[in-house]
C-alpha positions as CSV (number, residue, x, y, z in Angstrom):
1,X,32.2,11.0,3.7
2,X,32.6,9.7,7.6
3,X,35.9,7.3,7.6
4,X,33.8,4.6,9.7
5,X,31.0,4.4,6.8
6,X,32.2,2.9,3.4
7,X,30.5,3.6,0.1
8,X,29.8,0.5,-1.6
9,X,28.0,0.0,-4.7
10,X,26.0,-2.0,-7.1
11,X,27.5,-4.9,-9.3
12,X,26.7,-2.4,-12.5
13,X,28.3,0.6,-10.5
14,X,31.6,-1.3,-9.3
15,X,32.4,-2.9,-13.1
16,X,32.1,0.8,-14.3
17,X,34.3,1.8,-11.8
18,X,37.3,-1.1,-13.0
19,X,36.3,-1.2,-16.4
20,X,35.4,-4.7,-16.6
21,X,31.6,-6.1,-17.5
22,X,29.6,-7.6,-14.8
23,X,30.0,-11.1,-15.7
24,X,33.3,-10.3,-15.4
25,X,33.4,-8.8,-11.6
26,X,30.5,-11.6,-10.8
27,X,33.7,-14.5,-12.0
28,X,36.2,-12.5,-10.1
29,X,34.1,-12.6,-6.8
30,X,33.6,-16.1,-7.3
31,X,37.2,-16.7,-7.6
32,X,38.2,-14.4,-4.7
33,X,39.9,-11.8,-6.6
34,X,37.3,-9.0,-5.5
35,X,35.2,-9.8,-2.3
36,X,31.6,-8.3,-2.0
37,X,29.0,-7.8,1.1
38,X,25.7,-9.6,0.3
39,X,22.1,-7.5,0.6
40,X,19.6,-9.1,2.7
41,X,17.7,-9.9,-0.6
42,X,21.3,-11.4,-1.7
43,X,22.6,-8.6,-4.4
44,X,26.4,-7.8,-4.3
45,X,27.4,-4.7,-2.6
46,X,31.6,-3.6,-3.5
47,X,33.5,-1.4,-1.4
48,X,35.0,1.3,-3.3
49,X,38.0,1.7,-1.4
50,X,38.3,-1.8,-2.7
51,X,37.7,-1.1,-6.3
52,X,40.0,1.5,-6.5
53,X,42.8,-0.2,-4.8
54,X,42.1,-3.2,-7.5
55,X,41.9,-0.9,-10.4
56,X,44.9,0.8,-9.5
57,X,47.2,-2.5,-9.0
58,X,45.7,-3.9,-12.4
59,X,46.3,-0.6,-14.6
60,X,50.2,-1.5,-13.5
61,X,50.1,-4.9,-14.4
62,X,48.6,-4.0,-17.8
63,X,51.3,-1.6,-18.4
64,X,54.1,-4.5,-17.7
65,X,52.6,-6.4,-20.8
66,X,48.6,-7.7,-20.8
67,X,47.9,-11.3,-21.2
68,X,50.3,-13.1,-18.9
69,X,50.9,-9.8,-16.4
70,X,46.7,-10.0,-16.1
71,X,47.0,-13.6,-15.1
72,X,49.8,-13.6,-12.8
73,X,48.2,-10.5,-11.0
74,X,44.7,-12.0,-10.5
75,X,46.3,-14.9,-9.5
76,X,48.6,-13.7,-6.7
77,X,44.8,-11.4,-6.2
78,X,42.8,-14.5,-5.6
79,X,46.3,-16.1,-2.8
80,X,45.9,-12.8,-0.9
81,X,49.6,-12.3,-1.6
């Protein structure tokens, strides 16, 4: 793959990559936790490299203690920290 060309996934593909439902992924998108782009038709597209980074960070927090860690992680992602 050309490094200048990012692989973009549909919402269904993206949700599968990070292990959440499409409803949860839309929620994360609205909250600013994960950014998407839109096609001309208005469909969300997610960059694979962004999803993989999110998944790696999320799994690290999950191992430290599920619910509280998840809330802290999502709030820090949303605030751009």
